[in-house]
N, C-alpha and C positions, 0 to 999 in steps of 0.2 A: 289576140287578134292583131295584125299590122294592120293600120290607115294610112292612110298617104297622109303628104301636107296638105296644111290648110296656107293659103297666102290671102295677106291681102293687099288693097288697091284701092287709091280715090275713085271717088263713085266718079265715072264718064258717063257722054253719050250715048259709048256704045255698049254701056252696060242695060240700055233702058229695054230692051229686049228679054233682058232675063231676069228683068228686076219685073217687069209682067208678069210674064210665065209667074214668077213664084205668090207674086198678087193672088191671084187665078187660081194657083193655086192654094193659098190660105183660104180662098172663099172672100177674097176680097172684089168690090167690083170697078177699079180704079181701069179707065183706056192709058192709052200711052199718051196721050195728053195729060194728062192727070198726071202722072208720072213726069214727065217737060215739066209741069210747073211748080212742085214742089223741089225739082235737080237745080231749078231758075234758080231759086230762090235758097239754097242750102250748099251743102255741103256733106259728102257722104261718105263712108266706105266701103264696098264689099268684098265677103269673104268668097276666095273659088278655088276650090277642087279641081285638079285635073284639067283644066284651063272652064271651066264650067261653076257660072256664079250659083255659090251655095247659102247665099246669105248678105243683106244687105241694109243699111242704116241709114238716114239721114237727120243730120242735124240742122236747123232751119233758125237763122242770128237774129234775134231783136235789135241793131246799135247792141250798145253795150250792155243795156238792159237785162236781159235773160235769155233763150234759147228753147225751143221746142225740140226733143229727142223723136223721130217718126218716123213708123215705115220698116221697123224692125222684122222681121221676116227670117226664118231658116227653115230651107229646105225639108220638108219630112221627113225625109233622108237619112238627115244628117243629126236629126233631135237626141239626146240626151248624150251627144260629145262638149257642151260646153259653150258652145258657140253663142248662144245670147248674148252669154256674160259676156267674152271675149268683145263682140260687136259693141254691146253695150260701155265697154270699158273702152273702147277709140272713140266713140260716138262721145263720151264726158273728154276726152283731151280733146278732140277737135273745137269744145263747147269752151276751152278754156278757164276764164273763172267765175261763167253768167252762171247768173244762177237758174237751175232745167225745173221743165215742166212735161208731161207725157198726159198723154191717157192710154189707162193700163188695161188691156184683155185681161181677161181671167187667167187664161197658161201664163200671161206674164209678171202678174201682180207679186206671186213670190219670188222672184228674181229682183223685181223694181226696190222691193221691202227690203231687201238684201244689201241695196246698192244708199239704201239710206233716201231713197223718195219715200213720202211719207202722204197718205190720201190728201183731196180737198174737196171731194164731190163728189155726186154719178154723173155721169152725162148717160144719156136718155137719145136712145137715134128713133123717130120717128119719121115713115115713109109713106105714100098713097098715091092715087092718082086724084089730081084736084079737082072740086067739084064748080061749080057754075054759082059764083057769089057776084053779090052788089061790090063792085069797087068802091073804098074807104072815100072818104072826104075831106081824111087831113095828110093825104101824104100824097106827092106827086114825086117824078121826077129830079131827078140832083141836076145839075147845074155844075160848068165847070165851076165857078167862082164858090162852089159847096163845099168843095176839095178841103180846102185847111180844115174847115171846120169839124168836117165826118176826122178826119185822121185826127185831130185833137179829141175827140168824143172818142175814138178808139183806143187813143194813148191813155184817158183818164177810165175809162174800163176795165181796160186788158194790164194796166198797169207797164209799161212798154212802148218804146214807140215803135210801129210796126209801116210806117208810111211806105218804103216797097212795097209789100204787102198790098196794101189798099192800091196804091197805084195800079199792080199788076192787074188785081178786081176791077178796076176802073176800066183797065183796056180791054179785057176777057169778058167781063158782065156788067148786068147794069149797075145801077144804084140809086135807090129808093130815100125820099129823107122824109118828116113829120117835121112842122113850122111849128113851134106858136108863140105869141104874138110878133110874126114875121121871123122867126130865131130857129134856126135849124138846130131840134133838139132828139133826134134821135135819126138812125137810118137802117137800113138792111142792103145787100148782097142778092144778088141771083146769075149763077153762074151754072154753064154746062157741067157735071160732072160723074160720071159711073154711069150707073144707068137711066139718068133724064138730068135733073139739072137739083143742082139744091139753094136753098134759104139761108146764106149766111157769112161774116157774122149778120148778129141784129144786137142792137146796141138801143137804149132809148131810157129815157128817163124814168117810163115807170109800165106795168103790164100793158095798162091798155093801146098803148103806144107800140109797143112790140106787138100786139094783136095785128093794128093797123098797121104796120110794115108787112107781118106774114102775109095778110089780106089782100095787100097791093100785089101781092107777083102770082097768088093763088086766083084772082078773079082775072089776071093777064094769062094765065094756062088753062085753063079747063080744058079736063083731058089727059093731061100730061102728067109725066109721074114725076114728084119731086119729094125731098130730101131736106128736112131740118134736124139738127144736130143741137141739141135744149139743153141745158143741166137739169136736176130736179129743184133747186133751190129757187133757180127763176119762175117757175107757177105757169108756163106756160103748156106743158106735157097734156093737163087733159082738154086742152080749150083746142090742141092739136087732134086728139082723137077727138075730139066734137067733132071736127074737119073732114074726117076722112084718115087722119095721117094715122095707120097705128103703132105704138110702142114693139120695133122689132129687135132692140137689143142697145149697147152704149159700152160702156167702159164704165172707169174709174178716173179720174182727173188724179196730181199725182205731181207735188212740188220735191223739190230738192237744193236750198234747205225749203223748208217750210216759210213763208212768209206770210204773215196775217192782210187778210185784205183793207186798204187802203176804202177811206169813205170818197166816193164819187157821186158827181151828178147822174152820172151814165150808168145803168149795167149791162152786163151779157146776158143775151137773151136765146143767141143761139152761138156756135162758133162759126170759126170759116170752114173747119171740118177736125173732122179731130185730130189730123196732124199737126194741123197748122193753129191749133185754139182758137 
C-alpha cells in the first residue's frame, strides 16, 4: 500500500491549534495556554502529512545541564509507521550533548528503552477537589527577594539550572515558601493547568515541609480542582490520597544516560508537570 510523504518542520506558533487537537485526541488535558507555555520554554518538531500536523515533540533545555523530551504525540491514524521513533530522533538531535530526561507512558516505554533511556522511578498523578482545611502556619507567599534562593533550591534538587522555568512560573502562578530560622528551605508553585490548577514543583528539605507547602494551596482553593504529580520515592502519595486527591495514573521517569542523583539539602516532592520535570 502506498503511503504519502511525511515532512518534518520546526514547531512554531502556527502549529499550536493542531497540537491541542492531538493532545485532546490522546486524552490529555492541555489547554492552548499550556501548549503555549511549553513551546515558550522549548524547541520542537512537528510531523506533517498533506498539510496536516500528525505528530509533535518538544525539547525543553535547562541551560547545558540537561533537557526534557516531552509532548511526544502521534496521531492515532498514523501509529505503527515508525513516526514516534522519527520524532524521538529529531528531539535527540535538538538536545545536542545534553543528558536527557522524560516521563514515559506505557505505550512509549518500549521505544524509549530501545533508544537507550533507563527507568529511574515512578511518577504518580493525583487529582481531586480541594477540601476545606486549616492553612499551615509554617508557610507564606514568596517575595521577590526569595527568587534567588528558590532557584538555587530548585537547581540543587533537580540537578540542573531551571532559572527560566522558575521565572516563567513566577509570572503565571503563585509561589509559597517555608522558612526555618528565617531562611527559605522549601517552596511550591501553583498555576492554572488542564482541568484546574497544578501544584508543583514542590521542593523541600523533608516530607513534613512538603506537606505544609501543598496544604498552603489546598487551604486557599477549597472546592477547586487540583493536581499534583509526585514521585513514588517522595512518600507524599498516601498523604495526598488522605486529602481526597486520588491516584489516577502517572508514568515512568527515565534518563539517558542514567546519572545517579547527588546528595542535596532539597528533595523534589512534586514535579512542575510530567513534561517539564
